[in-house]
C-alpha positions as CSV (number, residue, x, y, z in Angstrom):
1,M,149.0,137.1,148.7
2,P,151.2,134.6,147.8
3,R,151.9,131.8,145.5
4,K,150.9,128.4,146.3
5,K,153.1,126.0,146.0
6,D,153.6,123.3,143.1
7,Y,151.8,120.1,144.6
8,Y,154.4,118.1,142.5
9,E,156.6,120.1,144.6
10,I,155.0,119.8,147.8
11,L,155.7,115.9,147.1
12,G,159.0,115.9,145.9
13,V,158.3,114.2,142.4
14,G,158.3,115.1,139.4
15,K,155.2,115.9,136.5
16,T,155.7,112.1,134.7
17,A,155.3,110.5,138.5
18,S,153.6,107.1,138.7
19,D,151.0,106.7,140.9
20,K,152.4,104.5,142.6
21,D,155.4,107.4,143.1
22,I,153.0,109.7,144.3
23,K,151.2,107.6,146.8
24,A,155.0,106.6,147.9
25,A,155.6,110.1,148.7
26,Y,152.1,110.6,150.2
27,R,153.2,107.7,152.7
28,R,157.0,108.9,153.7
29,L,156.1,112.8,154.0
30,A,152.5,112.1,155.7
31,R,154.6,109.9,158.2
32,K,157.2,112.5,158.4
33,Y,154.9,115.1,159.3
34,H,151.8,113.7,160.7
35,P,150.4,115.5,163.8
36,D,150.6,112.4,166.3
37,V,154.2,112.8,165.8
38,N,154.8,116.5,165.9
39,T,152.1,117.5,169.1
40,G,152.2,121.0,168.8
41,D,154.3,121.8,166.2
42,K,152.6,124.2,164.3
43,K,155.0,124.0,161.2
44,A,154.9,120.4,160.7
45,E,150.7,120.2,160.8
46,D,151.2,123.4,157.5
47,R,153.2,120.8,156.1
48,F,150.8,118.2,156.8
49,K,147.8,119.8,155.3
50,E,150.0,120.9,152.6
51,V,150.9,117.4,151.4
52,A,147.6,116.3,152.4
53,E,146.0,118.8,149.4
54,A,148.8,118.0,147.0
55,F,148.6,114.2,147.2
56,A,144.0,114.8,147.1
57,V,144.6,116.3,144.0
58,L,147.0,114.2,142.2
59,S,146.2,111.0,143.5
60,D,142.8,112.2,141.2
61,K,142.9,111.7,137.7
62,D,140.5,114.1,136.8
63,K,142.5,116.7,138.9
64,R,145.6,116.1,138.0
65,A,144.8,116.4,133.9
66,K,142.9,120.0,134.9
67,Y,145.6,120.4,137.1
68,D,148.3,119.9,134.7
69,R,147.0,122.0,132.0
70,G,146.3,125.3,133.9
71,G,147.7,124.7,137.2
72,H,146.5,126.8,140.6
73,E,144.3,128.5,138.3
74,A,142.9,125.8,136.9
75,F,140.3,125.5,139.5
76,G,138.2,128.0,140.6
77,P,137.1,130.3,144.0
78,G,136.4,127.7,146.4
79,F,137.9,124.6,145.4
80,D,137.7,122.0,147.6
81,P,140.9,119.7,147.2
82,F,139.1,116.6,148.8
83,A,135.6,117.0,147.0
84,G,134.5,113.4,146.0
85,Y,137.3,111.8,148.0
86,D,138.0,107.9,148.5
87,A,139.1,108.2,151.8
88,G,140.7,104.9,151.7
89,Q,143.7,106.1,149.5
90,F,144.5,108.2,152.5
91,E,144.8,105.6,155.4
92,F,148.7,104.3,155.8
93,G,148.6,103.7,159.4
94,F,148.6,106.9,161.4
95,G,144.8,107.4,162.6
96,D,141.4,108.1,161.2
97,I,141.6,110.0,158.5
98,S,138.5,112.8,159.6
99,S,141.9,114.5,161.7
100,I,142.9,115.4,158.0
101,F,139.4,116.5,156.8
102,E,138.9,118.9,160.3
103,M,142.2,120.7,159.9
104,F,141.0,122.2,156.7
105,G,138.0,122.8,158.5
106,V,135.8,120.3,156.1
107,G,134.8,118.4,159.7
108,G,133.0,115.3,160.1
109,M,133.4,112.8,156.9
110,G,128.6,112.5,156.7
111,G,127.8,112.3,152.3
112,R,131.4,111.7,151.4
113,R,131.7,108.0,151.1
114,G,128.1,107.6,151.2
115,G,126.6,108.2,155.0
116,A,127.6,109.7,157.8
117,R,130.0,109.2,159.9
118,G,131.1,111.2,162.9
119,R,134.1,111.6,165.4
120,P,136.1,108.8,165.8
121,A,135.5,106.8,169.0
122,R,139.5,105.6,169.4
123,G,142.7,106.6,167.8
124,S,144.2,104.6,165.6
125,D,146.4,100.8,167.1
126,V,150.2,101.5,166.6
127,R,152.5,97.8,166.9
128,L,155.9,97.7,167.6
129,E,158.2,94.9,168.4
130,M,160.5,94.8,170.9
131,R,164.1,92.1,172.0
132,V,164.1,90.7,175.2
133,P,167.1,88.6,176.5
134,F,166.4,84.8,177.0
135,A,166.5,85.0,180.7
136,T,164.0,87.3,181.1
137,A,161.9,85.7,178.8
138,V,161.8,82.2,180.5
139,L,162.2,83.3,184.4
140,G,160.0,86.8,183.4
141,G,160.7,90.7,184.4
142,E,160.2,94.0,183.7
143,V,161.6,95.8,180.8
144,E,161.3,99.3,179.5
145,I,160.1,100.4,176.7
146,V,160.2,104.1,174.3
147,V,157.3,103.9,172.6
148,P,157.9,106.1,169.5
149,H,155.6,108.8,169.3
150,T,155.0,109.6,172.6
151,S,158.8,109.3,173.3
152,E,156.9,108.2,176.6
153,Q,158.9,105.9,178.7
154,V,156.0,102.6,179.7
155,K,157.2,99.4,181.9
156,V,156.3,96.3,180.5
157,R,155.5,93.7,182.4
158,L,156.7,90.1,180.6
159,P,154.8,86.9,182.4
160,A,157.4,83.6,183.2
161,G,157.8,81.7,179.8
162,I,156.8,84.3,177.4
163,D,156.8,82.5,173.3
164,D,158.9,84.4,170.7
165,G,156.8,85.9,168.6
166,A,153.9,86.7,171.6
167,T,151.8,89.5,171.1
168,L,151.2,91.9,174.3
169,R,148.8,94.4,174.5
170,L,148.9,98.0,175.9
171,A,145.9,99.8,176.4
172,G,145.4,103.3,175.5
173,K,149.3,103.9,174.6
174,G,148.5,104.1,170.7
175,G,147.8,107.1,168.6
176,A,145.7,110.1,169.4
177,V,143.9,111.5,166.5
178,H,143.0,114.5,168.5
179,P,142.0,116.0,172.1
180,G,138.9,114.4,173.5
181,V,139.4,111.2,171.4
182,A,140.9,108.0,173.5
183,P,143.7,107.0,172.0
184,G,144.4,103.1,170.8
185,D,146.6,100.8,172.1
186,V,150.2,99.6,171.7
187,Y,150.2,95.4,170.2
188,L,154.2,94.3,171.4
189,T,155.5,91.6,169.6
190,V,158.3,90.0,171.7
191,R,161.4,88.8,169.6
192,V,163.3,86.6,172.1
193,A,167.6,86.7,171.6
194,P,169.5,83.4,171.1
195,H,171.5,82.3,174.7
196,A,175.0,81.2,173.7
197,V,174.9,78.6,175.9
198,F,170.5,77.1,176.9
199,R,168.1,76.1,174.3
200,R,164.4,75.9,174.6
201,E,161.4,73.7,173.4
202,G,158.3,74.8,175.2
203,R,158.6,74.6,179.1
204,D,161.9,72.8,178.8
205,L,165.6,74.1,178.7
206,Y,168.5,72.2,177.3
207,C,172.2,72.9,177.5
208,D,175.3,70.9,176.1
209,T,177.2,69.4,179.8
210,P,181.5,68.3,178.6
211,I,182.7,65.9,180.1
212,G,185.9,63.8,179.3
213,I,186.1,60.3,178.8
214,A,187.7,58.6,182.0
215,R,184.1,60.8,183.9
216,A,181.9,59.6,181.4
217,A,183.2,55.5,181.7
218,L,183.4,55.4,185.6
219,G,180.4,58.2,186.6
220,G,180.5,61.2,188.9
221,R,179.5,64.3,189.7
222,V,179.8,67.4,187.4
223,E,179.1,70.8,187.5
224,V,176.1,72.0,184.8
225,A,175.1,75.8,184.3
226,T,171.4,76.8,185.1
227,L,169.6,80.1,184.7
228,D,170.1,80.6,188.4
229,G,173.0,79.3,189.4
230,P,175.4,76.0,189.0
231,A,173.8,73.2,190.0
232,T,175.8,69.7,190.4
233,I,174.3,66.3,188.9
234,E,175.6,62.4,189.0
235,I,176.7,61.0,186.0
236,P,176.1,57.1,185.7
237,A,179.2,55.2,184.5
238,G,178.9,54.4,181.2
239,T,177.3,57.3,180.0
240,R,177.4,57.9,176.2
241,S,177.5,61.0,174.6
242,G,174.2,63.0,173.7
243,Q,172.7,61.0,176.7
244,K,170.1,63.7,178.5
245,L,170.0,64.1,182.3
246,R,166.9,65.7,183.9
247,L,167.3,68.4,186.5
248,K,163.5,68.2,187.3
249,G,161.4,71.5,187.7
250,R,165.0,73.6,186.2
251,G,163.1,75.0,183.1
252,V,160.2,77.9,183.0
253,P,159.2,78.8,186.2
254,A,155.5,77.1,186.5
255,A,153.1,80.1,185.5
256,A,149.4,80.6,185.2
257,G,148.4,77.2,186.0
258,Q,151.4,75.2,184.2
259,P,154.2,73.0,185.4
260,A,157.3,74.0,185.9
261,G,159.5,72.9,183.5
262,N,162.5,70.9,183.0
263,L,166.5,71.4,182.5
264,Y,167.9,68.1,180.1
265,A,171.9,68.8,180.4
266,V,172.8,67.0,177.0
267,V,175.9,64.9,177.9
268,Q,179.0,65.5,174.7
269,I,182.1,63.5,175.3
270,A,185.4,65.6,174.4
271,P,188.5,63.3,174.5
272,P,191.8,65.4,174.7
273,K,193.2,67.4,172.5
274,S,196.3,65.9,172.5
275,L,198.4,63.4,175.3
276,D,201.4,62.8,176.9
277,A,203.0,59.8,176.8
278,R,201.5,57.7,179.4
279,S,198.1,59.5,178.9
280,R,198.6,57.4,175.3
281,E,199.9,54.1,176.7
282,L,197.3,54.0,179.2
283,L,194.4,54.8,176.6
284,E,196.4,52.2,174.1
285,E,195.9,50.0,177.5
286,F,192.5,50.4,177.6
287,E,191.4,49.8,174.4
288,R,193.5,46.4,174.6
289,L,191.6,45.2,177.6
290,N,188.1,46.8,176.1
291,P,187.4,46.2,172.7
292,V,184.6,47.5,171.1
293,P,182.1,44.7,170.9
């Protein structure tokens, strides 16, 4: 009969490890070898069983003390490492804990937590984050993600104007505990990447629009960037730096009963970086003729 592995060795901790260290080791290894992550991998399943059994003993004060005194021989034939367990300590976000005990032939969890508990109705939910381009979040569109525990590629439709931090639910794409049980859902948190030109407030967009001193004073037409191509706007004579000029309806598109937002071109007066002699002469004359009141 093959010699059973040392529980401390299985978890990769020393005999003086704290309860916190043991729990951390279990969390790391259980996530690595859990069947939801290693579908059809018998070696990973066997390794997961070892990890669960080691944790069941070493996380229990009395069982650990008994094991430290006599090793595996301290427990008699038919020893159940999960007897009297607290299932809550096993649950670290990778599915209903009943799957662990079914692997060992324990079956359902009736009686071990003070009441009957049958097969889980569904698998665990999975939470993911997805970074999307600024323009896609504003205009809406379809993006593709890979769900890690299945390696499945899933297309996700983003509504126009989705906010940073918004959560989308992908029904039935979460973890599955075992065959015959409906999988959980994926909850996808959207993170919107910043844009080099535009910024957003609600359904409105803003962009800085540099113009020269003469254009600010005289007025005229300038080109402004928008998410769907350049547009031309009229600059009134005497425009000041920081003044906002509205392009109606060129912000977040209308969606879900909400009207389209606006795009605001924020004027930034940009003086020339260098002046030739004639330009300096003209500006000095202009200043003499138009003193600041």
